[in-house]
C-alpha positions as CSV (number, residue, x, y, z in Angstrom):
1,M,105.5,97.1,167.7
2,K,104.0,94.8,170.4
3,S,100.6,95.9,169.3
4,S,101.4,95.0,165.6
5,K,102.4,91.5,166.6
6,L,99.4,91.1,168.8
7,F,97.1,92.2,165.9
8,M,98.8,89.7,163.5
9,G,98.5,86.9,166.0
10,C,94.8,87.6,166.3
11,L,94.4,87.5,162.5
12,A,96.3,84.2,162.4
13,T,94.1,82.7,165.0
14,L,90.9,83.9,163.3
15,G,92.0,82.3,160.0
16,L,92.8,79.0,161.7
17,T,89.4,78.9,163.4
18,A,87.6,79.7,160.2
19,G,89.5,77.0,158.4
20,I,88.5,74.4,160.9
21,A,84.8,75.5,160.7
22,V,84.8,75.1,156.9
23,A,86.3,71.6,157.2
24,Q,83.8,70.6,159.8
25,D,80.9,71.9,157.6
26,D,82.3,69.9,154.6
27,A,82.5,66.8,156.7
28,E,79.0,67.2,158.0
29,R,77.6,67.8,154.6
30,E,79.3,64.6,153.3
31,A,77.8,62.6,156.2
32,I,74.3,63.8,155.6
33,A,74.7,63.0,151.9
34,E,75.8,59.5,152.7
35,R,72.9,58.9,155.0
36,L,70.4,60.2,152.3
37,K,71.9,58.1,149.6
38,P,69.4,55.6,148.2
39,V,70.0,51.9,148.9
40,G,69.0,50.9,145.3
41,E,68.0,52.3,142.0
42,L,65.2,51.3,139.6
43,C,66.6,49.8,136.4
44,L,64.5,49.6,133.2
45,Q,65.2,47.2,130.4
46,G,67.6,48.6,127.9
47,E,69.5,50.8,130.4
48,D,73.0,50.0,131.4
49,C,72.3,48.9,135.0
50,G,75.1,46.3,135.6
51,T,78.8,47.1,134.9
52,A,78.5,51.0,135.2
53,M,76.3,50.8,138.3
54,A,78.6,48.3,140.0
55,A,81.7,50.3,139.2
56,S,80.1,53.4,140.7
57,S,79.4,51.4,144.0
58,G,83.1,50.3,144.4
59,G,83.8,47.5,142.0
60,D,87.1,46.6,143.7
61,D,85.3,44.6,146.4
62,T,85.9,40.9,145.8
63,S,84.5,39.5,149.0
64,D,81.5,38.0,147.3
65,G,83.8,35.3,145.5
66,G,83.0,37.1,142.1
67,G,86.6,37.9,141.3
68,S,87.0,41.3,139.9
69,V,83.2,41.6,139.5
70,D,81.2,43.3,142.4
71,G,78.3,40.8,142.8
72,E,76.9,42.8,145.7
73,G,76.8,46.0,143.6
74,I,75.0,44.4,140.7
75,Y,72.5,42.7,143.1
76,N,71.8,46.1,144.9
77,N,71.1,47.8,141.7
78,V,69.3,45.1,139.7
79,C,68.0,42.2,141.9
80,M,67.2,43.6,145.3
81,A,63.8,45.2,144.4
82,C,62.4,41.6,144.2
83,H,64.8,39.5,146.3
84,E,64.5,41.8,149.4
85,T,60.7,42.1,149.2
86,G,59.6,38.7,147.8
87,A,57.8,40.6,144.9
88,A,56.3,38.4,142.2
89,G,57.1,35.3,144.4
90,A,60.8,35.9,144.4
91,P,62.7,34.0,147.2
92,V,64.1,36.5,149.7
93,R,67.8,36.6,150.2
94,G,68.7,34.8,153.4
95,D,65.3,33.1,153.8
96,E,66.4,29.4,154.2
97,A,62.9,28.1,154.0
98,A,62.2,29.8,150.7
99,W,65.4,28.6,149.2
100,S,65.6,25.0,150.6
101,E,64.1,23.3,147.5
102,R,65.9,25.7,145.1
103,T,69.4,25.2,146.5
104,G,68.9,21.5,146.2
105,K,69.0,21.9,142.5
106,G,72.5,23.2,142.6
107,F,74.3,26.4,141.8
108,E,74.5,25.9,138.1
109,T,70.8,25.5,137.7
110,L,70.2,28.7,139.7
111,L,72.6,30.5,137.6
112,S,70.9,29.2,134.4
113,H,67.6,30.6,135.8
114,S,69.2,34.0,136.4
115,I,70.7,34.2,133.0
116,N,67.9,32.8,131.0
117,G,64.9,33.7,133.2
118,F,62.5,31.5,135.0
119,N,58.7,31.8,135.7
120,A,58.1,35.6,136.5
121,M,61.8,36.4,136.7
122,P,63.0,38.0,133.4
123,A,66.4,37.0,131.8
124,R,69.3,38.7,133.5
125,G,67.0,40.4,135.9
126,G,65.6,42.5,133.0
127,N,69.0,44.0,132.1
128,P,70.2,42.4,128.8
129,N,73.5,44.3,129.2
130,L,74.8,42.1,132.0
131,S,77.3,39.6,131.0
132,D,77.2,36.0,132.1
133,E,80.2,36.7,134.5
134,E,78.3,39.5,136.2
135,M,75.1,37.4,136.5
136,E,77.3,34.6,138.1
137,A,78.7,37.1,140.7
138,A,75.3,38.6,141.6
139,T,73.8,35.1,141.9
140,A,76.7,34.0,144.1
141,Y,76.0,37.0,146.3
142,L,72.2,36.3,146.4
143,V,72.5,32.6,147.5
144,E,75.7,33.0,149.7
145,P,73.7,33.2,153.0
146,V,71.8,29.9,152.3
147,M,74.3,27.5,150.4
148,D,78.0,26.8,149.8
149,V,78.8,28.8,146.6
150,P,81.3,26.8,144.4
151,E,84.3,28.5,143.0
152,L,83.1,30.7,140.2
153,G,84.0,30.0,136.6
154,G,83.4,26.3,136.8
155,D,84.0,23.7,134.0
156,E,81.7,23.1,131.1
157,E,80.6,19.7,132.4
158,D,79.0,21.2,135.4
159,A,77.3,23.9,133.3
160,A,75.9,21.0,131.0
161,S,74.4,19.2,134.0
162,G,72.9,22.4,135.2
163,E,71.2,22.9,131.9
164,E,69.7,19.4,132.1
165,Q,68.3,20.1,135.5
166,A,66.9,23.4,134.3
167,A,65.1,21.6,131.4
168,G,63.5,19.4,134.0
169,D,62.5,22.4,136.0
170,E,60.8,24.0,133.0
171,E,58.7,20.9,132.6
172,D,57.7,21.3,136.3
173,A,56.8,24.9,135.6
174,S,54.7,23.9,132.6
175,S,52.5,21.7,134.8
176,G,52.2,24.5,137.3
177,E,51.0,26.8,134.6
178,E,48.3,24.3,133.6
179,Q,47.1,24.2,137.1
180,A,47.0,28.0,137.2
181,A,44.9,28.0,134.1
182,T,42.4,25.7,135.9
183,D,42.4,28.1,138.8
184,E,41.5,31.0,136.6
185,E,38.5,29.1,135.2
186,G,37.4,28.5,138.6
187,T,37.3,32.1,139.5
188,A,35.3,33.0,136.4
189,S,31.9,32.8,138.3
190,G,33.4,34.9,141.2
191,E,34.4,37.6,138.7
192,E,31.0,37.7,137.3
193,E,29.6,38.3,140.8
194,A,32.2,41.0,141.3
195,A,31.3,42.6,138.0
196,T,27.6,42.7,139.0
197,S,28.5,44.3,142.4
198,D,30.6,46.9,140.7
199,E,27.6,47.8,138.5
200,E,25.3,48.0,141.4
201,G,27.7,50.3,143.3
202,A,28.0,52.6,140.2
203,A,24.2,52.9,139.9
204,S,24.0,54.2,143.6
205,G,26.1,57.3,142.6
206,D,28.0,57.3,145.9
207,E,31.5,58.7,145.7
208,P,33.9,55.9,146.8
209,A,35.9,56.3,150.1
210,H,39.2,56.4,148.2
211,A,38.2,59.4,146.0
212,G,40.4,61.8,147.8
213,I,43.6,59.6,147.9
214,D,46.5,60.5,145.5
215,G,46.5,57.4,143.4
216,E,49.1,58.7,141.0
217,A,51.7,59.1,143.8
218,I,51.1,55.6,145.0
219,Y,51.3,54.3,141.4
220,N,54.6,56.1,140.8
221,Q,56.2,54.6,143.8
222,I,54.9,51.0,143.8
223,C,53.2,50.1,140.5
224,M,55.0,51.8,137.6
225,A,58.1,49.4,137.5
226,C,55.9,46.8,136.0
227,H,53.0,48.6,134.5
228,E,55.2,51.0,132.5
229,T,57.5,48.4,131.1
230,G,55.2,45.3,130.9
231,A,57.5,43.3,133.2
232,A,56.2,39.8,134.2
233,G,53.4,40.2,131.8
234,A,51.8,43.2,133.5
235,P,49.5,45.2,131.2
236,V,50.9,48.6,130.3
237,R,49.2,51.8,131.5
238,G,47.4,53.3,128.5
239,N,47.5,50.2,126.3
240,A,43.8,49.8,125.4
241,D,44.3,46.3,123.7
242,Q,45.9,44.8,126.8
243,W,43.3,46.2,129.1
244,A,40.2,45.5,127.0
245,A,39.5,42.0,128.4
246,R,40.4,43.1,131.9
247,L,38.1,46.0,132.0
248,E,35.2,43.8,131.0
249,Q,35.6,42.0,134.4
250,G,34.7,45.2,136.2
251,M,36.6,47.4,138.6
252,E,35.7,45.4,141.7
253,T,37.5,42.5,140.1
254,L,40.5,44.7,139.3
255,Y,40.4,46.0,142.9
256,D,40.5,42.4,144.1
257,H,43.4,41.4,142.0
258,S,45.4,44.4,143.2
259,I,44.6,44.0,146.8
260,N,45.0,40.2,147.0
261,G,47.4,39.5,144.1
262,F,46.8,37.7,140.9
263,N,49.2,35.5,138.7
264,A,52.6,37.1,139.0
265,M,51.4,40.3,140.7
266,P,51.9,40.2,144.5
267,A,49.3,41.4,146.8
268,K,49.2,45.2,147.1
269,G,52.1,45.5,144.7
270,G,54.4,43.8,147.2
271,N,53.8,46.6,149.8
272,P,51.6,45.1,152.6
273,S,51.5,48.5,154.5
274,L,49.1,50.0,151.8
275,S,45.5,50.3,152.9
276,D,42.7,48.8,150.6
277,D,41.6,52.3,149.7
278,E,45.2,53.4,148.7
279,V,45.4,50.3,146.4
280,K,42.1,51.1,144.9
281,A,43.2,54.8,144.2
282,A,46.3,53.6,142.5
283,T,44.2,51.1,140.5
284,D,41.9,53.9,139.4
285,Y,44.9,56.0,138.2
286,L,46.4,52.8,136.4
287,V,43.2,52.3,134.3
288,E,42.2,55.9,133.8
289,P,43.6,56.2,130.3
290,V,41.8,53.3,128.9
291,Q,38.4,53.5,130.5
């Protein structure tokens, strides 16, 4: 009898120990999954990247001042790709120097830019599915570190004044674009010299230093967000019409634009850690279908 009780006691102890081990394993797996979870997701135009994504990241958080809309969640899924890196000239969140002139125009003007687009920034961050309320919440979260955000859902008079200011900003942008056109004319002679250098390099028949680098992998990580969608006026990979005039300038010129930036395209695609040879390899893969 005593042996039977002892045996049953051992079985109970083993069962409890196994249960604790399984619970610990589940907790460890959940912790690992949480650490590996991406900080953001690439959103292409036409996809539902606003409400659905924000809801999946916990839409009950109202600390951003966006009411029931999770401005931080929308920012993380739609806006952070540019506003955390400065890509395409976007002011980085929390950078007071970059925002000083912009915040002086008022929150309503900044919201108008977010909704309608401004310079290289597409309307609604490239996601037309986002509502005005969602854009307001995301914009509030974006500028919160550098300005006092007014209570969201302001009156129509404030919105009207913001639109008038936005119209003035568009006039300023037009003058900037005219200056950019002048700068492009000034680089024409330099591009001709680069084209000549490219032809001379090709004539030598030497294999370039970047020939062994996986340009496709770099393109998929850094370049495809714009060059697969045409965002910010980027020529789409494989579109012969869009690349015709650019290819006439020669590969050395295209390399120079990719490395140093050109128009809305940031230097090295916004990733300064890339070497020049890596950028050249990615550029080769980008233009390969139209050469």
